[in-house]
Structure formats: C-alpha cells, structure tokens
ROVOMAR-961664 format. One record per residue (C-alpha): x, y, z. Coordinates in steps of 0.25 Angstrom, whole numbers, padded with zeros to 4 digits, always signed. Layout:
<nodes>
XYZ/...
</nodes>
This chain:
<nodes>
-0146-0131-0054/-0145-0133-0039/-0140-0122-0029/-0128-0132-0026/-0124-0133-0040/-0126-0118-0042/-0117-0115-0030/-0106-0125-0035/-0107-0118-0049/-0104-0104-0043/-0092-0110-0035/-0086-0114-0048/-0089-0101-0054/-0082-0094-0042/-0070-0103-0044/-0069-0101-0059/-0069-0086-0057/-0059-0085-0046/-0050-0094-0053/-0050-0087-0066/-0049-0073-0059/-0037-0077-0051/-0030-0083-0063/-0032-0070-0071/-0029-0061-0059/-0015-0068-0056/-0012-0070-0071/-0014-0055-0073/-0007-0051-0060/+0006-0059-0063/+0006-0054-0077/+0004-0039-0073/+0014-0040-0061/+0025-0047-0070/+0022-0036-0081/+0024-0025-0070/+0037-0030-0065/+0043-0034-0078/+0040-0020-0084/+0046-0014-0072/+0059-0022-0073/+0060-0019-0087/+0058-0004-0085/+0070+0003-0090/+0069+0013-0078/+0071+0002-0068/+0086+0006-0066/+0082+0020-0063/+0077+0018-0048/+0091+0023-0043/+0104+0025-0049/+0111+0016-0039/+0100+0005-0040/+0105-0007-0049/+0095-0014-0059/+0094-0026-0050/+0090-0017-0038/+0080-0010-0048/+0074-0024-0051/+0073-0027-0037/+0065-0014-0034/+0056-0017-0045/+0053-0031-0040/+0051-0026-0026/+0041-0016-0031/+0034-0026-0039/+0024-0031-0028/+0019-0017-0026/+0018-0015-0041/+0011-0028-0044/+0000-0024-0034/-0004-0014-0045/-0007-0026-0054/-0017-0033-0044/-0029-0024-0048/-0026-0025-0063/-0025-0040-0062/-0038-0041-0055/-0045-0033-0066/-0039-0041-0077/-0043-0054-0070/-0057-0050-0068/-0058-0044-0082/-0052-0057-0088/-0060-0067-0081/-0074-0060-0082/-0071-0055-0096/-0068-0069-0101/-0081-0074-0094/-0089-0063-0101/-0082-0066-0115/-0085-0081-0113/-0099-0079-0108/-0096-0086-0095/-0100-0073-0088/-0114-0073-0094/-0116-0088-0091/-0112-0086-0077/-0122-0075-0075/-0133-0083-0082/-0131-0093-0071/-0136-0083-0061/-0123-0078-0056/-0121-0063-0054/-0110-0054-0057/-0108-0052-0042/-0106-0067-0039/-0097-0069-0051/-0088-0057-0046/-0088-0061-0031/-0077-0072-0031/-0068-0064-0040/-0069-0051-0031/-0066-0060-0018/-0054-0066-0025/-0049-0053-0029/-0051-0048-0015/-0043-0059-0010/-0032-0057-0020/-0031-0042-0016/-0030-0046-0001/-0018-0055-0005/-0012-0043-0013/-0014-0034-0002/-0006-0043+0007/+0005-0043-0004/+0005-0028-0006/+0007-0026+0009/+0017-0037+0013/+0025-0039+0000/+0023-0027-0010/+0025-0016+0001/+0038-0022+0007/+0043-0025-0007/+0041-0011-0011/+0049-0006+0001/+0061-0015-0003/+0060-0008-0017/+0061+0005-0010/+0073+0001-0002/+0080-0004-0015/+0077+0010-0021/+0082+0017-0009/+0069+0023-0007/+0067+0019+0007/+0069+0030+0018/+0083+0032+0023/+0088+0026+0036/+0093+0039+0041/+0088+0054+0041/+0092+0068+0046/+0085+0080+0052/+0072+0073+0055/+0059+0077+0062/+0049+0066+0066/+0036+0066+0074/+0037+0054+0083/+0025+0047+0091/+0018+0055+0101/+0024+0069+0103/+0038+0067+0099/+0045+0074+0088/+0059+0070+0083/+0070+0078+0077/+0083+0071+0073/+0096+0075+0066/+0098+0061+0060/+0094+0047+0061/+0100+0034+0056/+0090+0022+0057/+0101+0012+0053/+0110+0016+0065/+0098+0020+0074/+0104+0033+0077/+0098+0047+0078/+0107+0060+0079/+0101+0072+0086/+0087+0068+0090/+0077+0078+0096/+0064+0073+0101/+0052+0083+0105/+0042+0078+0114/+0028+0085+0116/+0016+0084+0125/+0002+0083+0120/+0001+0098+0118/+0013+0098+0109/+0022+0105+0119/+0036+0100+0120/+0039+0091+0132/+0053+0086+0129/+0064+0088+0119/+0074+0077+0118/+0087+0078+0111/+0098+0067+0108/+0111+0068+0101/+0110+0054+0097/+0098+0043+0097/+0095+0029+0094/+0084+0020+0097/+0079+0007+0102/+0066+0000+0099/+0059+0008+0110/+0068+0020+0114/+0076+0031+0108/+0090+0031+0114/+0095+0045+0115/+0109+0050+0118/+0116+0064+0121/+0104+0073+0122/+0094+0081+0131/+0080+0082+0135/+0072+0095+0136/+0059+0095+0144/+0048+0106+0142/+0035+0110+0149/+0026+0121+0143/+0036+0124+0132/+0047+0127+0141/+0060+0118+0144/+0059+0113+0158/+0070+0102+0159/+0083+0098+0151/+0091+0085+0152/+0102+0079+0145/+0105+0064+0143/+0116+0055+0137/+0107+0044+0134/+0092+0043+0135/+0081+0033+0130/+0067+0037+0127/+0055+0029+0121/+0054+0028+0106/+0041+0027+0099/+0046+0032+0085/+0052+0024+0074/+0065+0030+0070/+0064+0026+0055/+0051+0035+0054/+0060+0047+0057/+0065+0046+0043/+0052+0041+0038/+0048+0026+0036/+0058+0019+0028/+0046+0013+0020/+0038+0019+0009/+0023+0018+0013/+0021+0011+0000/+0030+0000+0005/+0024-0001+0019/+0015-0013+0023/+0001-0010+0029/+0007-0013+0043/+0019-0003+0041/+0009+0008+0035/+0000+0007+0047/+0012+0007+0057/+0017+0020+0049/+0004+0026+0050/+0002+0024+0065/+0016+0029+0068/+0014+0042+0059/+0001+0044+0065/+0006+0043+0079/+0018+0053+0076/+0008+0063+0070/+0013+0061+0055/+0005+0060+0042/+0001+0046+0037/-0006+0049+0025/+0003+0042+0015/+0004+0029+0024/-0011+0029+0026/-0013+0030+0011/-0003+0018+0008/-0009+0010+0019/-0023+0011+0013/-0017+0009-0001/-0011-0004+0004/-0024-0009+0009/-0032-0004-0003/-0024-0006-0016/-0023-0021-0015/-0038-0022-0016/-0039-0014-0029/-0040-0027-0037/-0054-0030-0030/-0060-0017-0035/-0054-0017-0048/-0060-0031-0050/-0073-0026-0045/-0072-0015-0056/-0066-0025-0067/-0077-0036-0065/-0089-0029-0071/-0080-0022-0082/-0075-0036-0086/-0090-0041-0086/-0094-0030-0095/-0082-0028-0104/-0075-0042-0102/-0077-0045-0117/-0067-0034-0120/-0055-0043-0117/-0044-0044-0108/-0035-0033-0113/-0047-0023-0111/-0048-0028-0097/-0033-0025-0095/-0035-0011-0100/-0047-0009-0091/-0039-0015-0079/-0027-0006-0080/-0037+0006-0082/-0045+0003-0069/-0032+0000-0061/-0026+0013-0066/-0038+0021-0062/-0037+0014-0048/-0022+0018-0047/-0025+0032-0051/-0036+0034-0042/-0030+0027-0030/-0015+0029-0030/-0014+0042-0038/-0026+0050-0033/-0033+0045-0020/-0020+0040-0013/-0013+0053-0017/-0024+0061-0011/-0023+0053+0002/-0008+0055+0003/-0011+0070+0002/-0021+0069+0013/-0033+0072+0004/-0040+0058+0005/-0041+0047+0016/-0031+0036+0013/-0042+0025+0014/-0050+0032+0003/-0038+0035-0005/-0034+0020-0006/-0047+0013-0005/-0054+0024-0014/-0051+0017-0027/-0055+0004-0022/-0068+0009-0017/-0071+0016-0030/-0067+0004-0039/-0076-0005-0030/-0088+0004-0031/-0087+0005-0046/-0084-0010-0047/-0096-0013-0039/-0105-0004-0047/-0100-0010-0060/-0102-0024-0054/-0116-0021-0050/-0120-0015-0063/-0114-0027-0071/-0126-0035-0077/-0129-0047-0067/
</nodes>
C-alpha cells in the first residue's frame, strides 16, 4: 500500500472518529441537560424559593440557573461519548482491525482529544458570557442580590482613604454623614473630612455642609468649614455595601476588576481569586475526563453502555468532590493557592489518564 493511500486512509479514520464522537457527545449532552432542567421544574420544592415568589417566577429562576447547571453535564457527556464510541469499536472488533493496520492508540485518540479541547473552549466562553450573567438574573429574581442601600458602613478605599458613612442610597446617589480619613505613607492621619451630605459624579465626590481637619505628627494644625466642596473620587460607591453580584455570577473580566480593586484597597480577595481560576479551569474538565475514560473504554468497553454511564458519574462525582468540596474550600479558607485548588483536579486526572493511556496495549 502506498504512503499516499495510507495517509488518505488515516484521514478517513479521523473523520469517522470525530463524527461519531461529536454525535454521541451532543446526544448525551442534550439528553442529560433536558433531564436536569425537567427534573428541577418538576421538583415539588420549586415553590419554596421565597413565600412571595410566584410559580412562574420560580420557573424563570430555574431556567436562568440552567446554563450554569448544564455545565456540570459536559464532563459526563464527554466520558459517555468516548466510552460509547470506543466501546462499540471494541465490541465489533473495529479497534483490533485498526491496530492491526499499524495505527497506535495515541494516534487514534489524538483527534478526539483535540475536538474535546475545542468543545471545551466553546463551553468556556458559554460559561463566562452566558451562564454567569444568567445566574445573576436568577439571583435578582430570588432577591439575593445585594441591596441598593446600607447603613453604618466602614470601607477602605483606594490609597490611604478610609470611609465611614451613616447611610447610602445607590439609587438616589446620596450619602448621609460621610467621614473620610486620609493617611500618609506612615499611616499617620493627615486629614479628616466630614460632610453632612454627599453625592457623586463619575470623577468626584460632591460634599456639602461639612468641615476639614488637618493634622501633622498626630496633632490638629488647621480647621476649615465648607458649604460645598468637590474632591476626586477613586472609589465605586456600590462597593461600600459590597458588589451587587455573587462572585459565581461574575464574568472573568468582572472578577479581575473586582480583584484589582480589592487589592488596591488592601482587602482580601481569596474568594474572587478562587472563582476566577474556577471559571478558567472547570470548562476543561471534560478533556481530562475523556483522557481518563478512553483507556477505560478500551479495556472495559465490552461491559456495555450502562456500565460506562455508571463509571462516568462515579468519576465526575470524584472530580466534583475533590475540586469543589475539598480543594476550593481549602483555598477559600487561605490554606491552598487558588491556582492549585482549581486546576489540581484537572492536573491529577490528566496525569492518571496519561499513565492509563501509556499502559494501554499498543
């Protein structure tokens, strides 16, 4: 057989594997996604979100939560697809025939892993741009978003500013009884600004009916009053009462902005960093699950589809338990770096999968 014909034959095999894998993946994905949504809609506890939430609103909440929920189906779909395709090839002896033609296991799995990586990249975009905003809408409907007003708040702003305010109304853009402490590099108080009322523009705080006390070496050296005064604004007033978004509902861009803002203000960013790495790592869980599933399918593919389904749920459950319940929890408590917490399960599964593929008979 000529090299040209052999190369053409390999291309046919690639297309065949990719076509069958994609077909099995999306059939499984659609089935499991529909199952998750339908079961949730039929759940008798759907009415128990809040007493004042109607059934129609509860249904909307479930549908808004669905994009985030179905992300959990992607690794299961990947494993079931690879187990089904390779298992069928093993049972029909196609796999033996392909290997007899001199094609290695690595060559057989390469196109499938590349396609899985592309699928995961698409779902990563879906997770960030669609699932996260939809989850925020669900929170709004459940009235879980942070309030638009607050009382008796202390906030560390950018630089060396500390804010204390009696009350704030974000909707009306009003603050009552605002005090701002400004310190120098040695944390010595330089200035204390008090305003009975305050509002804000995109670039400035607009203060009214207040006073300013100036300090040097811990002693007051000057005092002035004002009816109206404008000072530069670096802070986002919404952050005085906390971001109005759950970190799980933020996009990658929003999380990065939140982290940068909190770091500059000297605030703890552990939770946001964990969620940021989670959003980048979790969409690629399917790749490592497929790496683990492929050699299992080759060895145990004759056991049948339902055996593969059981193994899939078991492996994904272990992934969730390891990544979400254990590693990410440790990281949010400051005991593990966010990168290792969120990528750790992927790395572990990839290592185990690589070893299993390497030990699979050529």
